[in-house]
ROROPA-655167 format. One line per field, with one value per residue (C-alpha): residue number from 1; residue in one letter; x, y, z. Coordinates in nm, 2 decimals. Example, Ala and Ser with C-alpha at 12.3 -4.5 7.8 and 13.67 -1.06 7.14 Angstrom:
<nodes>
seq	(1;2)
type	(A;S)
x	(1.23;1.37)
y	(-0.45;-0.11)
z	(0.78;0.71)
</nodes>
This chain:
<nodes>
seq	(1;2;3;4;5;6;7;8;9;10;11;12;13;14;15;16;17;18;19;20;21;22;23;24;25;26;27;28;29;30;31;32;33;34;35;36;37;38;39;40;41;42;43;44;45;46;47;48;49;50;51;52;53;54;55;56;57;58;59;60;61;62;63;64;65;66;67;68;69;70;71;72;73;74;75;76;77;78;79;80;81;82;83;84;85;86;87;88;89;90;91;92;93;94;95;96;97;98;99;100;101;102;103;104;105;106;107;108;109;110;111;112;113;114;115;116;117;118;119;120;121;122;123;124;125;126;127;128;129;130;131;132;133;134;135;136;137;138;139;140;141;142;143;144;145;146;147;148;149;150;151;152;153;154;155;156;157;158;159;160;161;162;163;164;165;166;167;168;169;170;171;172;173;174;175;176;177;178;179;180;181;182;183;184;185;186;187;188;189;190;191;192;193;194;195;196;197;198;199;200;201;202;203;204;205;206;207;208;209;210;211;212;213;214;215;216;217;218;219;220;221;222;223;224;225;226;227;228;229;230;231;232;233;234;235;236;237;238;239;240;241;242;243;244;245;246;247;248;249;250;251;252;253;254;255;256;257;258;259;260;261;262;263;264;265;266;267;268;269;270;271;272;273;274;275;276;277;278;279;280;281;282;283;284;285;286;287;288;289;290;291;292;293;294;295;296;297;298;299;300;301;302;303;304;305;306;307;308;309;310;311;312;313;314;315;316;317;318;319;320;321;322;323;324;325;326;327;328;329;330;331;332;333;334;335;336;337;338;339;340;341;342;343;344;345;346;347;348;349;350;351;352;353;354;355;356;357;358;359;360;361;362;363;364;365;366;367;368;369;370;371;372;373;374;375;376;377;378;379;380;381;382;383;384;385;386;387;388;389;390;391;392;393;394;395;396;397;398;399;400;401;402;403;404;405;406;407;408;409;410;411;412;413;414;415;416;417;418;419;420;421;422;423;424;425;426;427;428;429;430;431;432;433;434;435;436;437;438;439;440;441;442;443;444;445;446;447;448;449;450;451;452;453;454;455;456;457;458;459;460;461;462;463;464;465;466;467;468;469;470;471;472;473;474;475;476;477;478;479;480;481;482;483;484;485;486;487;488;489;490;491;492;493;494;495;496;497;498;499;500;501;502;503;504;505;506;507;508;509;510;511;512;513;514;515;516;517;518;519;520;521;522;523;524;525;526;527;528;529;530;531;532;533;534;535;536;537)
type	(X;X;X;X;X;X;X;X;X;X;X;X;X;X;X;X;X;X;X;X;X;X;X;X;X;X;X;X;X;X;X;X;X;X;X;X;X;X;X;X;X;X;X;X;X;X;X;X;X;X;X;X;X;X;X;X;X;X;X;X;X;X;X;X;X;X;X;X;X;X;X;X;X;X;X;X;X;X;X;X;X;X;X;X;X;X;X;X;X;X;X;X;X;X;X;X;X;X;X;X;X;X;X;X;X;X;X;X;X;X;X;X;X;X;X;X;X;X;X;X;X;X;X;X;X;X;X;X;X;X;X;X;X;X;X;X;X;X;X;X;X;X;X;X;X;X;X;X;X;X;X;X;X;X;X;X;X;X;X;X;X;X;X;X;X;X;X;X;X;X;X;X;X;X;X;X;X;X;X;X;X;X;X;X;X;X;X;X;X;X;X;X;X;X;X;X;X;X;X;X;X;X;X;X;X;X;X;X;X;X;X;X;X;X;X;X;X;X;X;X;X;X;X;X;X;X;X;X;X;X;X;X;X;X;X;X;X;X;X;X;X;X;X;X;X;X;X;X;X;X;X;X;X;X;X;X;X;X;X;X;X;X;X;X;X;X;X;X;X;X;X;X;X;X;X;X;X;X;X;X;X;X;X;X;X;X;X;X;X;X;X;X;X;X;X;X;X;X;X;X;X;X;X;X;X;X;X;X;X;X;X;X;X;X;X;X;X;X;X;X;X;X;X;X;X;X;X;X;X;X;X;X;X;X;X;X;X;X;X;X;X;X;X;X;X;X;X;X;X;X;X;X;X;X;X;X;X;X;X;X;X;X;X;X;X;X;X;X;X;X;X;X;X;X;X;X;X;X;X;X;X;X;X;X;X;X;X;X;X;X;X;X;X;X;X;X;X;X;X;X;X;X;X;X;X;X;X;X;X;X;X;X;X;X;X;X;X;X;X;X;X;X;X;X;X;X;X;X;X;X;X;X;X;X;X;X;X;X;X;X;X;X;X;X;X;X;X;X;X;X;X;X;X;X;X;X;X;X;X;X;X;X;X;X;X;X;X;X;X;X;X;X;X;X;X;X;X;X;X;X;X;X;X;X;X;X;X;X;X;X;X;X;X;X;X;X;X;X;X;X;X;X;X;X;X;X;X;X;X;X;X;X;X;X;X;X;X;X;X;X;X;X;X;X;X;X;X;X;X;X;X;X;X;X;X;X;X)
x	(4.56;4.63;4.39;4.28;4.33;4.14;4.33;4.22;4.21;3.89;4.10;4.17;4.51;4.61;4.86;5.03;4.98;5.27;5.09;5.38;5.37;5.03;5.17;5.21;5.56;5.81;5.84;5.45;5.45;5.69;5.48;5.21;5.14;4.90;4.87;4.85;5.16;5.37;5.26;5.38;5.69;5.80;5.75;5.50;5.32;5.08;5.16;5.17;4.99;4.63;4.44;4.20;3.96;3.77;3.57;3.71;3.51;3.63;3.66;3.53;3.25;2.93;3.08;3.02;3.28;3.22;3.46;3.53;3.80;3.96;4.28;4.52;4.59;4.96;5.09;5.37;5.72;5.69;5.76;5.68;5.41;5.26;5.25;5.08;4.82;4.71;4.75;4.51;4.25;4.29;4.39;4.56;4.80;4.74;4.42;4.19;4.16;3.90;3.63;3.61;3.38;3.16;2.98;2.97;2.87;2.96;2.89;3.16;2.96;3.07;2.93;2.83;2.91;2.97;3.01;3.14;3.05;3.12;3.29;3.68;3.82;3.53;3.71;3.68;4.03;4.07;3.75;3.91;4.24;4.05;3.89;4.24;4.38;4.09;4.08;4.43;4.29;4.18;4.36;4.38;4.38;4.62;4.87;4.88;5.22;5.20;5.50;5.67;5.80;5.53;5.21;4.89;4.74;5.04;5.03;4.64;4.49;4.84;4.72;4.38;4.25;4.28;3.93;3.92;4.21;4.01;3.69;3.85;4.03;3.70;3.50;3.76;3.76;4.02;3.83;4.05;4.31;4.56;4.58;4.60;4.95;5.12;5.30;5.22;5.45;5.30;4.95;4.77;4.67;4.32;4.44;4.69;4.40;4.21;4.50;4.56;4.20;4.20;4.53;4.40;4.08;4.25;4.50;4.19;4.02;4.32;4.35;4.26;3.95;3.80;3.50;3.75;3.71;3.86;3.93;3.94;3.97;3.90;3.70;3.65;3.80;4.02;3.80;3.53;3.18;3.08;3.39;3.33;2.97;3.06;3.33;3.11;2.83;3.06;3.24;2.91;2.82;3.15;3.17;2.82;2.90;3.24;3.14;3.37;3.33;3.41;3.42;3.47;3.51;3.41;3.31;3.08;2.71;2.62;2.74;2.48;2.25;2.53;2.70;2.38;2.58;2.40;2.52;2.57;2.77;2.73;2.97;2.88;3.16;3.19;3.18;2.80;2.70;2.39;2.39;2.14;2.07;1.96;1.83;2.07;1.88;1.97;1.94;2.12;2.38;2.22;2.32;2.13;1.80;1.93;2.04;1.92;1.98;2.00;2.04;2.40;2.63;2.95;3.14;3.02;3.27;3.58;3.50;3.50;3.77;4.07;3.86;3.85;4.14;4.11;4.07;4.29;4.02;3.78;3.41;3.32;3.00;2.80;2.43;2.30;2.48;2.33;2.48;2.40;2.42;2.36;2.06;1.93;2.20;2.45;2.78;2.85;2.90;2.85;2.80;2.69;2.79;2.57;2.72;2.67;2.82;3.09;2.96;3.06;3.13;3.18;3.02;2.73;2.67;2.67;2.44;2.19;2.22;2.35;2.06;2.29;2.55;2.61;2.30;2.41;2.06;1.94;2.22;2.19;1.81;1.80;2.12;2.35;2.69;2.75;3.08;3.15;3.01;3.21;3.12;3.30;3.57;3.43;3.11;3.25;3.15;2.82;2.60;2.57;2.70;2.43;2.18;2.26;2.27;1.93;1.81;1.95;1.92;1.55;1.64;1.88;1.59;1.69;1.57;1.94;2.22;2.57;2.90;3.24;3.41;3.75;3.64;3.34;3.61;3.64;3.33;2.98;2.82;2.68;2.51;2.35;2.21;2.04;2.28;2.37;2.71;2.77;3.12;3.50;3.67;3.97;4.30;4.48;4.66;5.00;5.00;5.18;5.49;5.52;5.52;5.81;5.97;5.96;6.09;6.38;6.46;6.47;6.12;5.92;5.57;5.55;5.88;5.92;6.13;5.87;5.73;6.09;6.15;5.84;5.96;6.32;6.32;6.10;6.07;5.95;5.69;5.56;5.53;5.34;5.13;5.06;4.90;4.70;4.58;4.46;4.30;4.09;4.00;3.91;3.69;3.52;3.54;3.62;3.92;4.01;4.36;4.31;4.66;4.77;4.85;4.89;5.19;5.44;5.30;4.96;5.05;5.26;4.95;4.70;4.91;4.95;4.58;4.49;4.76;4.65;4.29;4.00;3.68;3.36;3.08;2.73;2.40;2.07;1.70;1.43;1.19;1.40;1.48;1.78;2.06;2.25;2.60;2.71;2.48;2.33;1.98;1.81;1.49;1.53;1.49;1.15;1.03;1.05;1.30;1.49;1.51;1.86;1.76;1.57;1.75;1.84;1.61)
y	(13.34;13.03;12.96;12.64;12.55;12.26;11.98;11.77;11.44;11.61;11.64;11.98;12.09;12.42;12.64;12.97;13.25;13.50;13.81;14.02;13.84;13.68;13.35;13.02;12.99;12.76;12.54;12.51;12.41;12.14;11.98;11.90;11.55;11.40;11.38;11.74;11.84;11.53;11.61;12.00;11.90;11.65;11.88;11.67;11.78;11.62;11.56;11.86;11.91;11.87;11.55;11.59;11.33;11.33;11.10;10.97;11.21;11.36;11.73;11.78;12.02;11.88;11.66;11.68;11.69;11.56;11.66;11.59;11.82;11.72;11.89;11.79;12.06;12.15;12.21;12.46;12.38;12.36;12.66;12.75;12.99;12.73;12.47;12.75;12.79;12.43;12.39;12.70;12.61;12.24;12.19;11.89;11.98;11.63;11.74;11.50;11.60;11.87;11.81;12.11;12.02;11.74;11.59;11.89;11.80;12.07;12.06;12.17;12.38;12.65;12.98;12.92;13.13;12.97;13.17;13.00;13.21;13.17;13.31;13.31;12.97;12.76;12.60;12.84;12.81;12.43;12.41;12.61;12.42;12.10;12.23;12.34;12.00;11.80;12.03;12.08;12.36;12.57;12.90;13.06;13.44;13.45;13.25;13.47;13.63;13.99;14.12;14.42;14.58;14.66;14.87;14.72;14.72;14.54;14.26;14.18;14.01;14.08;13.85;14.01;14.33;14.63;14.68;14.35;14.42;14.74;14.56;14.30;14.59;14.77;14.46;14.39;14.76;14.93;15.15;15.48;15.53;15.68;15.33;15.15;15.30;15.24;14.97;14.71;14.84;15.20;15.04;15.02;14.71;14.72;14.79;14.53;14.26;14.41;14.38;14.03;13.96;14.10;13.91;13.59;13.64;13.68;13.41;13.18;13.27;13.20;12.87;12.53;12.47;12.81;12.61;12.50;12.70;13.03;13.04;13.37;13.36;13.66;13.81;14.19;14.15;14.48;14.66;14.91;14.77;14.98;14.87;14.51;14.50;14.66;14.41;14.14;14.25;14.27;13.94;13.77;13.87;13.84;13.46;13.39;13.60;13.42;13.08;13.07;12.90;13.12;13.02;13.27;13.28;13.56;13.62;13.91;13.82;14.13;14.04;13.79;14.03;14.18;13.86;13.64;13.30;13.00;12.79;12.95;12.73;12.82;12.68;12.72;12.50;12.15;12.00;12.13;12.33;12.46;12.44;12.66;12.69;13.00;13.11;13.41;13.73;14.03;14.28;14.61;14.72;14.71;15.06;15.16;15.16;15.47;15.69;16.02;16.26;16.62;16.95;17.09;17.35;17.38;17.39;17.05;16.92;16.99;16.69;16.47;16.65;16.43;16.12;16.22;16.10;16.46;16.66;16.96;17.05;17.36;17.26;17.56;17.72;17.48;17.49;17.22;17.00;16.67;16.51;16.15;16.08;15.80;15.92;16.27;16.48;16.19;16.12;16.23;15.92;16.07;16.39;16.48;16.81;16.96;17.26;17.47;17.28;17.41;17.61;17.38;17.00;16.81;16.49;16.69;16.87;16.54;16.36;16.63;16.75;17.09;17.18;17.37;17.49;17.85;17.88;17.96;18.06;17.73;17.53;17.72;17.67;17.28;17.12;17.08;16.85;16.61;16.76;16.52;16.21;16.10;15.79;15.74;15.45;15.26;15.16;15.19;14.91;14.83;15.00;15.34;15.53;15.46;15.47;15.82;15.92;15.80;15.98;16.32;16.32;16.42;16.65;16.86;17.08;17.06;16.82;16.70;16.59;16.53;16.38;16.34;16.07;15.90;15.63;15.53;15.33;15.09;15.14;15.11;15.32;15.58;15.32;15.16;15.49;15.55;15.74;15.69;15.65;15.86;15.81;15.87;16.20;16.16;16.25;16.57;16.47;16.43;16.36;16.03;16.19;16.46;16.22;16.03;16.36;16.47;16.15;16.18;16.51;16.38;16.52;16.23;16.33;16.06;16.15;16.36;16.65;16.71;17.03;17.13;17.06;17.26;17.56;17.57;17.46;17.69;17.42;17.19;17.45;17.55;17.18;17.10;17.42;17.35;17.00;17.13;17.42;17.18;16.93;17.24;17.32;16.97;16.91;17.23;17.37;17.72;17.90;18.11;18.04;17.90;17.82;18.18;18.28;17.91;17.86;17.58;17.38;17.40;17.34;17.02;16.88;16.96;16.78;16.47;16.45;16.53;16.36;16.00;16.10;15.99;16.08;15.91;16.13;16.05;16.18;16.18;16.30;16.31;16.16;15.86;15.94;15.79;15.94;15.78;15.97;15.71;15.80;16.13;16.03;16.13;16.29;16.66;16.71;16.87;16.54;16.68;16.56;16.90;16.94;17.04;17.39;17.49;17.76;17.72;17.94)
z	(8.67;8.46;8.17;8.01;7.64;7.51;7.36;7.07;7.29;7.47;7.80;7.96;8.09;8.25;8.10;8.22;7.96;7.96;8.03;7.84;7.52;7.51;7.42;7.58;7.70;7.56;7.86;7.88;7.52;7.55;7.80;7.57;7.48;7.22;6.84;6.77;6.96;6.86;6.48;6.52;6.72;6.46;6.19;6.00;5.71;5.44;5.11;4.88;4.56;4.41;4.32;4.04;3.96;3.61;3.41;3.10;2.84;2.52;2.50;2.16;2.05;2.18;2.44;2.80;3.06;3.42;3.69;4.04;4.20;4.55;4.70;4.96;5.20;5.24;5.57;5.60;5.75;6.13;6.34;6.72;6.57;6.40;6.67;6.90;6.67;6.67;7.02;7.07;6.84;6.84;6.49;6.34;6.08;5.89;5.75;5.53;5.15;5.08;4.81;4.61;4.33;4.30;3.99;3.77;3.43;3.18;2.80;2.57;2.30;2.04;2.12;2.47;2.79;3.12;3.44;3.74;4.05;4.40;4.71;4.73;4.81;4.71;4.40;4.10;3.99;4.04;3.83;3.52;3.59;3.52;3.20;3.10;3.16;2.98;2.68;2.50;2.28;2.56;2.62;3.00;2.97;3.30;3.11;2.78;2.76;2.61;2.43;2.58;2.26;2.00;2.06;2.17;1.83;1.69;1.93;1.87;1.60;1.38;1.08;1.05;0.93;1.15;1.18;1.33;1.56;1.68;1.72;1.96;2.16;2.18;2.30;2.58;2.69;2.51;2.28;2.29;2.00;2.23;2.41;2.08;2.02;2.37;2.49;2.74;3.00;2.98;3.09;3.42;3.58;3.48;3.13;3.13;3.20;2.93;2.68;2.77;2.74;2.38;2.29;2.45;2.23;1.90;1.97;2.03;1.72;1.53;1.69;1.54;1.75;1.84;2.02;2.28;2.61;2.67;3.05;3.22;3.63;3.87;3.58;3.64;4.00;3.96;3.74;3.80;3.81;3.51;3.31;3.42;3.30;2.99;2.91;3.00;2.77;2.48;2.55;2.55;2.23;2.06;2.19;2.03;1.69;1.64;1.77;2.08;2.40;2.70;3.07;3.32;3.71;3.92;4.28;4.17;4.10;3.92;3.57;3.49;3.32;3.09;3.01;2.95;3.02;2.88;3.21;3.57;3.82;4.15;4.39;4.75;4.91;5.02;4.70;4.65;4.36;4.18;3.79;3.61;3.24;3.06;2.74;2.60;2.54;2.32;2.61;2.61;2.86;3.22;3.30;3.00;3.22;3.40;3.08;3.05;2.76;2.86;2.67;2.74;2.65;2.46;2.80;2.88;2.59;2.79;3.00;2.67;2.48;2.60;2.51;2.15;1.90;1.76;2.07;1.91;1.65;1.69;1.70;1.50;1.53;1.77;1.74;1.99;2.25;2.40;2.71;2.81;3.18;3.42;3.56;3.61;3.68;3.68;3.58;3.19;2.99;2.63;2.43;2.08;1.91;1.64;1.46;1.14;0.87;0.61;0.30;0.04;0.07;-0.27;-0.16;0.00;-0.35;-0.51;-0.28;-0.28;-0.66;-0.56;-0.33;-0.10;-0.35;-0.30;-0.06;0.28;0.38;0.28;0.44;0.79;0.77;0.68;0.76;1.06;1.09;1.39;1.49;1.76;1.91;2.21;2.45;2.79;2.72;3.00;2.78;2.44;2.20;2.37;2.13;2.33;2.03;1.79;2.06;2.14;1.78;1.73;2.03;1.92;1.56;1.54;1.83;1.59;1.48;1.11;0.83;0.74;0.94;0.80;0.95;0.84;1.04;1.00;1.24;1.01;0.79;1.05;1.29;1.14;1.44;1.21;0.98;1.27;1.37;1.03;0.86;0.50;0.39;0.09;0.02;0.13;0.08;-0.18;-0.09;-0.27;-0.56;-0.51;-0.15;-0.17;-0.36;-0.11;0.20;0.02;-0.05;0.34;0.44;0.21;0.34;0.68;0.78;0.91;0.99;1.25;1.39;1.74;1.58;1.28;1.44;1.46;1.09;0.99;1.23;1.09;0.74;0.50;0.22;0.46;0.59;0.24;0.15;0.42;0.42;0.05;0.13;0.40;0.20;-0.10;0.15;0.27;-0.09;-0.19;0.12;0.15;-0.19;-0.05;-0.22;0.08;0.21;0.59;0.65;0.67;1.00;1.14;1.37;1.27;1.56;1.47;1.11;1.19;1.39;1.13;0.88;1.10;1.16;0.80;0.59;0.63;0.71;0.46;0.63;0.55;0.46;0.60;0.53;0.72;0.65;0.92;0.68;0.59;0.24;0.09;-0.13;-0.40;-0.42;-0.71;-0.98;-0.85;-0.92;-0.59;-0.52;-0.38;0.01;-0.04;-0.22;-0.58;-0.84;-0.95;-1.32;-1.46;-1.56;-1.26;-1.05;-0.69;-0.49)
</nodes>
């Protein structure tokens, strides 16, 4: 039975439908008359391209840009299938220009954050293109090219200090040291987006006008929602701290609480929009409302061991373990491991005026060491580390807690948690000369064959073992030879970890008492000032 297809001329004409293909036969399509058919059969198309209308306004800091965006629809080359679609649904290929954005006034202000939110196809990308054209100093994250050769850490903030580069990488969601030393081609799609964002931020801060907009389209669209929220939280803080204007476009409306934008432009289609202004607040990460700290066991650390840059080290005599979870019994997001400390530490004896020197009973009774603090890479840089420390330090069960951390040289997380920085452990004497000697003899500690050199060449093994032995003695004060019995592989790994390591020593007292390691003029931990002649109990 023939069916009827409505024509644009409001008249009805019968067409016979091919029951085998479900399409209108060619002979029936050729009978078509009217503007739609003539345009399709002639292969007519509209002008390609996009027409952007803007007011003449300067894009300097403090100015306001008012934009109107309209786009001419582009018709694909004529085909039989295209003609059939036009005929079936009464669509004319010559479509009038579509108004995407109408009369949006956006102030250009350093340190402000703008979120352009809307469904797909409402004009978010066109909105960012307008800003890119109007602001010559603007930078688009999607247009940033990442060099393929060097490691990630060498391509971000190359002219700045290492701590600044790592701070930018962590804020952009790359907080794992193992990712810093990898190349761009070895990363996943989500990690590549974060790497481009970090490079764009570093280049933008180095530019002539950091207040110009940094544009990011489809922000967090390919990321886990937890990662996207953490990056939004960090990016908003970074923009205000560095005086950088950031404009993101996203189809997700769950980022506003973490991003804390000054302006939200909600595009609803048809040229309509809603612009709202907000006063940014210093809020914690949104998922922190569900955080829960639970007592754990040493076995819980197995999940976090691969996330730590020194995952091969032993934890020692573990005393207490605390696990941070997303809700009661939820996914683990962090861990704090407290263990019994080494018998002797030079900086500890210096800071406490020898209170624990040669006194293992008092040491076990009054002091623990924070052996591990690991936060899930998804939420690093959001203040979760020092929050977990503040929660668990009073729960350690002893008056004093110490910590040796190499990360302390570039990350102030321990100071933010209330611990006092006492000093940096000194390197064993003659270590630089030994490193030069090793390289001259073809044994580069960073080379892939270093372990084989330690195994096969006795002089290399003896030199490496001597450095490790003196390092243990310098940090612990114990004369026992701990390198005896270590395999060449373990010895090489230990040397690599310790050769360039200069851990920072921290100390914390539950009553808030402070220490002064520089002068040694410290009150004793029981509240009295010890006399030089008083004997240790």
